[in-house]
C-alpha angles and dihedrals in degrees: 000000000000118000108252110185116186139180114257111284123205089212091069090081090054092048089052092050094046092051091047090054091049093048090051088063090057105037097030112167094010089077121088096176146320128240128192108220140155127060096316089062095058117081112233096015119125109234147172099258093247116119112229109209128185115208110192112204139183096237121018092201091062089062089069089064088069098053096103093046092048091048091051088053091056102265122136107232105219102169116207092339094199100320115093112228095022129108116202129199122183124201128201106030113228090355092051117189105176142026111197112199114193119202131173114243094257097051115126088214090074096063093041092055095044095047090052091049093048092046091055092045090057099039110062092174089061090048089055092047092048091047091052090049092051091049091053091049092048088056090052100042129046098188132053089230086072100027097054097052090046089060096052101090093044092048092046090054091048090048089055089054089049093051091049090049091050092049089054096049098036096088087057093055 
């Protein structure tokens, strides 16, 4: 897939909400809550225009029961896709619009993603630094198969800063 980097778009929140409402009609009582995360959830951050959605469910194994239905609705069923305990669905093919990440309520991935999102939302200087980094990578790499792995070390370092920030503010919560 080609790298498509865009300026932040206010409509991304609406696209998240609309998709969440639609998914509620499919998964019904399995869903505990939805979270918008990833770059499209952070005002001012350049992003691939693909909405990352977290769907937190009671039992991750029950999500597998919906694979055929999701496929018939046009979603790519990707399974765990490298993260144990996750179920990933991708919508839109080559012009992808959404990544829906399902996690069970006790998954440690939930907190990690949300802390990173909240850190960026409260640190505009880090948003600017991350945007510049993404722009440089987009100039170097044409496809996400190269672009995404090239981001990993930078993101891991930024996640460590986010976790340290959260540890400092946590007593105040």
